[in-house]
C-alpha positions in Angstrom: -40.1 33.2 -32.0 -42.6 30.0 -31.1 -39.9 27.7 -30.8 -37.9 29.9 -28.3 -41.4 30.7 -26.4 -42.2 26.9 -26.2 -38.4 26.0 -24.8 -38.6 28.5 -22.6 -42.1 26.9 -21.2 -40.6 24.0 -21.2 -37.8 24.8 -18.9 -40.5 26.4 -16.6 -42.2 23.4 -16.7 -38.8 21.4 -15.8 -37.9 23.3 -13.1 -41.4 23.3 -11.1 -41.4 19.5 -11.9 -38.0 19.6 -10.5 -39.2 22.0 -7.5 -42.5 19.9 -6.5 -40.2 15.9 -6.7 -37.3 17.1 -5.2 -37.4 20.4 -2.8 -40.7 20.1 -1.6 -40.4 16.7 -0.3 -37.2 17.7 1.7 -38.7 21.0 2.7 -41.5 19.0 4.5 -39.2 16.9 6.4 -38.5 19.2 9.7 -35.0 17.3 10.0 -34.0 18.1 6.3 -35.5 21.8 6.7 -33.7 21.9 9.8 -30.2 20.9 8.2 -30.7 23.4 4.6 -31.2 25.8 7.1 -28.3 25.2 9.2 -26.2 25.1 5.9 -27.6 28.5 4.5 -27.1 29.7 8.2 -23.2 28.8 7.5 -22.4 29.2 4.6 -23.8 32.7 4.5 -24.9 34.7 7.8 -22.8 33.4 10.7 -19.5 35.5 11.9 -17.6 32.7 10.5 -18.9 32.0 7.5 -17.4 30.1 4.7 -17.4 32.9 2.1 -15.3 35.1 4.9 -12.9 31.6 5.6 -12.4 31.3 1.9 -11.5 35.1 1.6 -9.2 34.8 4.4 -7.8 32.4 3.1 -7.0 33.2 0.3 -5.1 36.2 1.7 -2.6 34.0 3.9 -1.7 31.8 0.8 -0.6 35.7 -0.8 0.9 36.7 2.7 2.8 33.6 2.9 3.6 34.2 -0.6 5.4 37.6 -0.1 7.3 36.0 3.2 9.1 33.9 1.3 9.7 36.7 -1.2 11.1 39.4 1.4 13.2 36.3 3.1 14.9 35.3 -0.4 15.4 39.6 -0.8 17.0 39.7 2.7 19.7 36.9 1.6 20.4 38.2 -1.8 21.0 41.4 0.0 22.7 40.6 2.6 25.0 38.6 0.5 25.6 41.5 -1.2 26.0 43.5 1.9 28.8 41.1 2.9 30.6 41.6 -0.4 30.7 45.3 -0.1 32.1 45.1 3.2 34.5 42.5 2.7 36.6 44.3 0.0 36.9 48.4 -0.3 37.3 48.0 -3.7 33.6 46.7 -4.2 32.4 49.1 -1.7 34.4 52.1 -4.1 32.9 50.3 -7.3 29.4 50.3 -6.0 29.4 53.9 -4.8 30.4 54.9 -7.9 28.2 53.1 -9.8 25.0 53.6 -7.8 25.4 56.8 -6.2 28.0 58.5 -8.7 30.6 59.2 -6.6 33.9 60.3 -7.5 37.0 61.5 -6.5 38.2 65.1 -6.2 39.9 65.2 -9.5 37.4 63.8 -11.8 34.5 64.6 -13.8 31.9 62.1 -14.4 29.9 62.1 -17.2 26.3 59.8 -17.4 25.1 58.9 -20.6 21.4 57.6 -20.9 20.6 54.8 -23.3 
């Protein structure tokens, strides 16, 4: 327990030493302070902040992937439609398989696997 307490105390001391040696001189300089304030504003508070921009870029990427997927699907469906319309036998086969259509003198039996 004592070791853990000493470790935490040492971490706090290191943090304060870092703040005193690094952060305070930056905050005392008006140009550094202005730059830090500007960066914080741009990253978090601006209407076009960097966080919202990253989210928007991710959404754009996902939408571009969707566009690619649907264009490929349209090409496949167009090819299938051309095959169906070019040959009446293919159209009849498609109608029988997908929509369970039958001729007047036939009976259709559906077997589920």
